[in-house]
Backbone as a printed PyTorch tensor [residue, N CA C, xyz], in Angstrom:
tensor([[[-76.9110,  66.7550, -51.6990],
         [-76.3250,  65.7780, -50.7080],
         [-77.6290,  64.2260, -50.5190]],

        [[-77.3800,  63.3210, -50.8430],
         [-78.1930,  62.3910, -50.5590],
         [-78.0270,  61.4300, -49.1990]],

        [[-79.1070,  61.9770, -49.0280],
         [-78.8340,  61.0240, -46.9620],
         [-79.8950,  59.4250, -47.4470]],

        [[-79.2290,  58.8540, -46.2890],
         [-79.3700,  57.4300, -46.6290],
         [-80.1060,  57.2940, -45.0960]],

        [[-81.0940,  57.1880, -45.0020],
         [-82.0590,  56.5400, -44.1970],
         [-82.5420,  54.8700, -43.3570]],

        [[-81.9480,  54.5930, -44.3930],
         [-82.2230,  52.9300, -44.3090],
         [-80.8620,  52.0900, -44.6820]],

        [[-79.8800,  51.7410, -43.8520],
         [-79.1350,  50.0610, -44.4330],
         [-79.4940,  49.3050, -44.2780]],

        [[-79.4050,  48.1780, -45.1260],
         [-79.7050,  46.8850, -45.0320],
         [-78.2390,  46.1020, -45.1230]],

        [[-78.6550,  45.9420, -43.7520],
         [-77.1230,  44.9690, -43.4590],
         [-77.0300,  43.7040, -44.9600]],

        [[-75.2720,  43.5610, -44.6200],
         [-74.6610,  42.6720, -45.7570],
         [-74.8820,  41.1520, -45.4400]],

        [[-75.0450,  40.1590, -46.3070],
         [-74.8750,  38.8670, -45.3310],
         [-73.3630,  38.7560, -45.0080]],

        [[-73.6190,  37.6420, -44.3540],
         [-71.6850,  37.4690, -44.1830],
         [-71.2790,  37.0370, -46.1980]],

        [[-72.2000,  35.3000, -46.4330],
         [-71.9140,  35.4060, -47.4110],
         [-71.5790,  36.0340, -48.2540]],

        [[-72.3770,  37.4150, -48.5200],
         [-71.9990,  38.3590, -49.5730],
         [-70.3530,  38.8610, -49.4930]],

        [[-70.1480,  39.3620, -47.9370],
         [-69.2260,  40.2190, -47.7440],
         [-67.7070,  38.5990, -48.1410]],

        [[-68.2890,  37.6560, -47.7580],
         [-66.7450,  36.0360, -48.1150],
         [-66.8860,  36.2440, -49.5020]],

        [[-67.8380,  36.6140, -50.3750],
         [-67.5290,  36.8490, -51.8410],
         [-66.8850,  37.7160, -52.5910]],

        [[-67.3640,  38.5810, -52.0270],
         [-66.8060,  40.1990, -52.4200],
         [-64.8780,  39.8680, -51.5890]],

        [[-64.7010,  39.5910, -51.1960],
         [-63.1980,  39.9320, -50.2820],
         [-62.5020,  38.3170, -51.6040]],

        [[-63.5080,  37.3550, -51.9120],
         [-62.7320,  36.6440, -52.8750],
         [-61.9540,  36.6920, -54.2210]],

        [[-63.6870,  37.6670, -54.6350],
         [-63.2130,  38.0540, -55.9130],
         [-62.0960,  39.7090, -55.6470]],

        [[-61.8990,  40.2970, -54.7410],
         [-61.1330,  41.3250, -54.3230],
         [-59.3920,  40.5760, -54.8150]],

        [[-59.3420,  39.5520, -53.6380],
         [-58.1730,  38.8130, -53.6450],
         [-57.8720,  38.1780, -54.8420]],

        [[-58.6060,  37.6880, -55.7830],
         [-58.6540,  36.9980, -57.0380],
         [-58.1860,  38.1640, -58.1220]],

        [[-58.6560,  39.4210, -58.3900],
         [-58.0610,  40.2480, -59.0390],
         [-57.0180,  40.3520, -58.6270]],

        [[-56.4640,  40.4760, -57.3320],
         [-54.7470,  41.0130, -57.7830],
         [-53.5360,  39.5000, -57.3660]],

        [[-54.5300,  38.3250, -57.2010],
         [-53.5560,  37.4060, -57.0530],
         [-52.3250,  36.8240, -58.1710]],

        [[-52.9250,  37.0180, -59.1630],
         [-52.4230,  36.7520, -60.8530],
         [-52.0800,  35.0960, -61.0180]],

        [[-51.8990,  34.5580, -59.7880],
         [-51.6630,  33.0930, -60.0190],
         [-53.0020,  32.1190, -59.9690]],

        [[-53.1930,  30.9470, -60.3820],
         [-54.2810,  29.8530, -60.1570],
         [-53.4560,  28.9270, -60.2610]],

        [[-54.1020,  27.8840, -59.5730],
         [-53.9050,  26.6170, -59.4090],
         [-54.4530,  26.2150, -59.3390]],

        [[-54.5660,  24.0480, -60.1530],
         [-55.6670,  23.2740, -59.8760],
         [-54.5690,  22.2440, -59.6250]],

        [[-55.4170,  20.4880, -59.8700],
         [-54.7050,  19.5320, -59.6670],
         [-54.6650,  19.0590, -60.4080]],

        [[-53.2380,  17.6990, -61.2440],
         [-52.9630,  17.5590, -62.2590],
         [-52.8000,  16.3360, -62.4720]],

        [[-53.1730,  15.4880, -62.9190],
         [-52.3990,  13.8020, -63.1900],
         [-53.3750,  13.3810, -64.2250]],

        [[-52.3200,  13.3650, -65.1620],
         [-53.1260,  13.0590, -66.4050],
         [-54.0890,  13.6720, -67.0380]],

        [[-54.1610,  14.5880, -66.8120],
         [-55.5700,  15.8740, -66.5170],
         [-55.7900,  16.4130, -65.7830]],

        [[-56.3840,  17.5500, -66.1380],
         [-57.3430,  18.1850, -65.1340],
         [-58.1740,  17.9190, -64.3490]],

        [[-58.1360,  17.9540, -62.7160],
         [-59.3530,  17.1730, -61.7580],
         [-60.6260,  17.7860, -61.8800]],

        [[-61.1260,  16.7040, -62.0250],
         [-62.4850,  17.8140, -61.9170],
         [-63.6180,  16.6400, -60.9300]],

        [[-64.1490,  17.3830, -59.9580],
         [-65.2580,  16.8870, -58.9470],
         [-66.5000,  17.1150, -58.8600]],

        [[-67.3580,  15.9150, -58.7240],
         [-69.2760,  16.3980, -58.3420],
         [-68.8260,  16.7510, -57.7240]],

        [[-70.3620,  17.6470, -57.5730],
         [-71.6460,  17.9100, -56.0440],
         [-72.5460,  17.5020, -56.6050]],

        [[-73.3890,  18.6080, -55.8240],
         [-74.6100,  18.2030, -55.5550],
         [-75.4820,  18.7400, -57.3960]],

        [[-75.1870,  19.6520, -58.1590],
         [-75.1600,  20.5890, -58.6790],
         [-74.8150,  20.2420, -60.2320]],

        [[-74.1490,  19.0180, -60.3800],
         [-73.3170,  18.1650, -61.1210],
         [-71.8500,  18.5700, -61.4790]],

        [[-70.7960,  19.0350, -61.9280],
         [-69.6410,  18.6620, -62.2670],
         [-68.8570,  19.7230, -61.9530]],

        [[-67.5340,  19.8300, -61.1260],
         [-66.9440,  21.5770, -60.9420],
         [-65.2640,  20.7380, -61.2810]],

        [[-64.9970,  22.3060, -61.4220],
         [-63.5580,  22.5160, -61.5720],
         [-62.4120,  23.1220, -60.6210]],

        [[-62.0900,  21.9900, -59.4200],
         [-61.4610,  22.9620, -58.4540],
         [-60.4290,  23.6010, -59.0510]],

        [[-60.2290,  25.2420, -58.1660],
         [-59.2520,  25.7100, -58.3580],
         [-58.8770,  26.6280, -57.5070]],

        [[-57.3220,  26.8280, -56.7160],
         [-56.8010,  27.4970, -55.7110],
         [-56.5580,  28.7100, -55.7670]],

        [[-56.4630,  29.3810, -54.9560],
         [-55.5700,  31.0360, -55.2510],
         [-53.6370,  30.5790, -54.5220]],

        [[-53.4040,  29.3500, -54.1590],
         [-52.5250,  29.2920, -53.7060],
         [-51.8830,  27.6640, -53.9550]],

        [[-50.9070,  27.3590, -54.2840],
         [-50.3210,  25.7700, -54.3530],
         [-50.0170,  25.4530, -53.0030]],

        [[-49.8020,  26.2290, -52.2480],
         [-50.2650,  25.5610, -50.6770],
         [-51.8150,  24.3660, -50.5660]],

        [[-52.3570,  25.5590, -50.5330],
         [-53.8260,  25.0570, -50.5420],
         [-53.9320,  23.7690, -51.4780]],

        [[-53.9620,  24.0130, -52.8250],
         [-54.1990,  22.9790, -53.3920],
         [-53.2060,  21.5800, -53.4260]],

        [[-51.8950,  21.8360, -52.3680],
         [-51.5850,  20.7550, -52.7640],
         [-52.2620,  19.7850, -51.2010]],

        [[-52.7970,  20.4280, -50.0990],
         [-53.4260,  19.6770, -48.8680],
         [-54.6510,  19.4190, -49.8870]],

        [[-55.8670,  19.8470, -50.0710],
         [-56.6760,  19.0250, -50.3330],
         [-56.4420,  18.0670, -51.1970]],

        [[-54.9800,  18.0930, -52.7290],
         [-54.8990,  16.8040, -52.6730],
         [-54.3370,  16.3450, -52.0030]],

        [[-53.7380,  15.9800, -51.0380],
         [-53.0670,  15.0180, -50.1630],
         [-54.6770,  14.7680, -49.3420]],

        [[-55.0260,  15.3520, -48.9090],
         [-56.2490,  14.5510, -48.2910],
         [-57.1450,  13.9290, -49.5290]],

        [[-57.7430,  14.2770, -50.3920],
         [-58.6990,  13.8900, -51.4260],
         [-58.5600,  13.3210, -52.7490]],

        [[-57.3790,  13.3950, -52.7900],
         [-56.6620,  12.8320, -54.0120],
         [-54.9870,  12.6450, -54.5050]],

        [[-54.6620,  11.8100, -53.7330],
         [-53.2690,  11.6980, -53.8020],
         [-52.2720,  11.8510, -54.7960]],

        [[-53.1490,  11.0970, -56.1550],
         [-52.4330,  11.0800, -57.1070],
         [-51.9050,  12.2790, -57.8720]],

        [[-53.3350,  13.7340, -57.4890],
         [-52.5250,  14.5360, -58.3340],
         [-51.7110,  15.7630, -57.3070]],

        [[-51.4570,  15.9090, -58.4050],
         [-50.0850,  17.2230, -57.8420],
         [-50.6980,  18.2450, -58.4130]],

        [[-50.3310,  19.8930, -57.3310],
         [-51.1310,  21.0090, -57.8400],
         [-50.0940,  21.8110, -58.8910]],

        [[-50.2770,  22.5240, -59.9290],
         [-50.3120,  22.9320, -61.4820],
         [-50.8630,  23.8000, -61.5250]],

        [[-49.6300,  25.2990, -61.5450],
         [-49.9030,  26.2780, -62.1200],
         [-50.9100,  26.2610, -63.7380]],

        [[-52.2700,  27.2260, -63.3600],
         [-52.7320,  27.5360, -64.7270],
         [-52.4010,  28.5220, -65.3810]],

        [[-51.4940,  28.5000, -66.7400],
         [-51.3570,  29.3120, -67.3870],
         [-52.0260,  29.7470, -68.6230]],

        [[-52.4570,  31.0860, -68.4860],
         [-53.0820,  31.6250, -69.8420],
         [-52.6720,  30.6590, -71.0780]],

        [[-52.0620,  29.7650, -70.9870],
         [-52.2740,  29.1120, -72.3390],
         [-52.8220,  27.8840, -72.1140]],

        [[-52.9670,  27.4490, -70.7690],
         [-53.3380,  26.3530, -70.5370],
         [-54.6960,  26.5970, -70.1000]],

        [[-55.2030,  27.7470, -69.9420],
         [-56.5880,  27.9940, -70.0500],
         [-57.1700,  27.8630, -71.0760]],

        [[-56.9740,  28.7580, -72.7610],
         [-57.0590,  29.0140, -73.3790],
         [-56.9980,  27.5440, -74.1390]],

        [[-56.1700,  27.2810, -74.3110],
         [-56.0950,  26.0140, -74.9830],
         [-56.6810,  24.7730, -74.5860]],

        [[-56.9300,  24.7370, -73.4460],
         [-57.6280,  23.5930, -72.8410],
         [-57.9780,  23.4720, -72.0390]],

        [[-58.3510,  24.0760, -70.7370],
         [-59.4670,  24.2250, -70.1670],
         [-60.5590,  24.6530, -70.6370]],

        [[-60.4430,  26.3700, -70.9430],
         [-61.8490,  26.4310, -71.4290],
         [-62.4140,  25.6230, -72.5830]],

        [[-61.8410,  25.3190, -73.8700],
         [-62.8150,  24.2680, -74.1120],
         [-63.3550,  23.1540, -74.0110]],

        [[-62.4010,  22.9860, -72.9000],
         [-63.3910,  21.4690, -72.5080],
         [-64.5600,  21.4530, -71.2170]],

        [[-63.7830,  22.5550, -70.3890],
         [-65.1630,  23.0910, -69.3200],
         [-66.1170,  23.6310, -70.0020]],

        [[-66.1060,  24.0570, -71.3490],
         [-67.7740,  24.5130, -71.7730],
         [-67.9180,  23.7470, -72.7310]],

        [[-67.7840,  22.7750, -73.1260],
         [-67.9590,  21.3900, -73.9660],
         [-68.6940,  20.0470, -72.7820]],

        [[-67.7670,  20.6060, -71.4790],
         [-68.5320,  19.4450, -70.4770],
         [-69.4230,  19.7080, -69.5050]],

        [[-69.8190,  20.8800, -69.7760],
         [-70.4500,  21.6480, -68.8820],
         [-70.2270,  22.0560, -67.4610]],

        [[-69.2780,  21.9660, -67.2920],
         [-68.3600,  22.1420, -65.9280],
         [-68.1580,  23.3380, -65.6600]],

        [[-68.5710,  23.4690, -64.6360],
         [-68.3360,  24.8660, -63.5030],
         [-66.7000,  24.9990, -62.6880]],

        [[-66.1450,  26.0070, -63.5520],
         [-64.6540,  26.4830, -62.2170],
         [-65.5580,  26.9690, -60.7590]],

        [[-65.0520,  26.5150, -60.2050],
         [-65.2050,  26.6270, -58.2240],
         [-63.7850,  26.7910, -58.1490]],

        [[-63.9810,  27.9680, -57.2110],
         [-62.3430,  28.6250, -55.9670],
         [-62.5890,  27.7850, -55.0890]],

        [[-61.8310,  27.0060, -54.8120],
         [-61.9060,  26.5330, -53.3850],
         [-61.2260,  27.2780, -52.3230]],

        [[-61.3680,  27.0040, -51.4290],
         [-60.3280,  27.6020, -50.3360],
         [-60.1920,  26.4580, -49.4110]],

        [[-58.7560,  27.3750, -48.0170],
         [-58.1200,  26.0970, -47.3280],
         [-58.9700,  25.9290, -46.0160]],

        [[-60.3700,  26.0790, -46.2060],
         [-61.8160,  25.6250, -45.4000],
         [-62.4150,  24.6830, -46.5850]],

        [[-62.1870,  24.0290, -47.3560],
         [-62.5530,  23.7250, -48.6520],
         [-64.1110,  24.0510, -49.0500]],

        [[-64.3690,  25.1760, -48.9090],
         [-65.6480,  26.5420, -49.5440],
         [-65.3030,  26.3880, -50.6420]],

        [[-66.7080,  26.2240, -51.1580],
         [-66.0660,  26.8700, -52.7710],
         [-66.9130,  28.0030, -52.9320]],

        [[-66.7060,  28.6310, -54.3930],
         [-67.4220,  29.9400, -54.7770],
         [-67.1130,  29.4920, -55.8830]],

        [[-68.3320,  28.9310, -56.7830],
         [-69.0330,  28.9630, -58.2840],
         [-68.5780,  30.0460, -59.1430]],

        [[-68.2380,  29.7830, -60.5040],
         [-67.7930,  31.3280, -61.2390],
         [-68.1550,  30.2260, -62.9400]],

        [[-68.5760,  31.5080, -63.6950],
         [-69.1630,  30.6140, -65.1230],
         [-67.4940,  30.8160, -65.7130]],

        [[-67.5550,  29.8560, -66.8650],
         [-66.1630,  29.9180, -67.4480],
         [-65.7060,  31.9960, -67.8260]],

        [[-66.8970,  31.8670, -68.4090],
         [-66.6700,  33.3600, -69.0920],
         [-65.5760,  34.3520, -67.6910]],

        [[-66.8890,  34.1640, -66.6130],
         [-66.0530,  34.5790, -65.3660],
         [-64.5790,  34.6490, -64.9440]],

        [[-63.9620,  33.6580, -64.8360],
         [-63.0340,  32.9770, -64.6430],
         [-62.1190,  33.5390, -65.6240]],

        [[-62.5060,  33.7190, -66.6750],
         [-61.3420,  33.8840, -67.9690],
         [-61.6830,  35.8840, -67.7090]],

        [[-62.8150,  36.3930, -67.4130],
         [-62.5670,  37.7760, -66.7030],
         [-61.5440,  38.3530, -65.9530]],

        [[-61.8420,  37.3760, -64.9510],
         [-61.1030,  37.7850, -63.5230],
         [-59.7320,  37.4190, -63.6930]],

        [[-59.0410,  36.4890, -64.5640],
         [-57.9000,  36.1110, -64.6140],
         [-57.1550,  35.5910, -65.7310]],

        [[-57.5790,  35.7930, -66.8050],
         [-56.9770,  35.6210, -68.1970],
         [-57.5980,  36.2610, -69.0070]],

        [[-57.7100,  37.8510, -68.7610],
         [-58.1210,  38.7070, -69.9490],
         [-56.8190,  38.7870, -70.4930]],

        [[-57.2090,  38.8770, -72.2680],
         [-56.2890,  39.1920, -73.3320],
         [-55.1700,  39.7350, -73.3360]],

        [[-55.3590,  41.0790, -72.5360],
         [-54.3670,  41.7670, -72.5830],
         [-52.7690,  41.1220, -71.4630]],

        [[-53.5800,  40.2400, -70.7840],
         [-52.6260,  39.2260, -69.5840],
         [-51.7640,  38.6370, -70.8700]],

        [[-52.5590,  37.8180, -71.4920],
         [-52.0140,  36.6640, -72.2210],
         [-50.6250,  37.5190, -73.3410]],

        [[-51.0600,  38.6830, -73.8000],
         [-49.8280,  39.1540, -74.6360],
         [-49.4610,  40.2410, -73.9080]],

        [[-48.1780,  40.8740, -73.9120],
         [-47.9370,  42.1770, -73.2860],
         [-47.7800,  43.3160, -74.3660]],

        [[-47.3210,  42.9860, -75.0710],
         [-47.3760,  43.6210, -76.3320],
         [-47.3950,  43.7920, -77.4300]],

        [[-48.6830,  44.6450, -78.2490],
         [-49.1720,  44.0990, -79.6090],
         [-48.2580,  44.5070, -80.9680]]])
């Protein structure tokens, strides 16, 4: 049996990211903001595609920042046919926003893995 003599404290930021990832894997539905196209936001590192785990948070953000945009579910079809090619081509990073406007950036491959795996898009073969 192995014994641990020293423990390294886990940073608060890492714990938040782990908690978000666990929630993401179980929620099953994502929301973006839409008005004649999906909303894309600029930040200090470039451009991000904001998304939320629930429509209420997306609505609050739109009301405060993008009044013409409305929350819209991101379906697997939307993701694969529209978002993934566009985000990849424009080098836009997906970013999960929460109610306090903190964001957690993912790559398009991570977003696909956590939310839109091929087995989710097709129920039976």
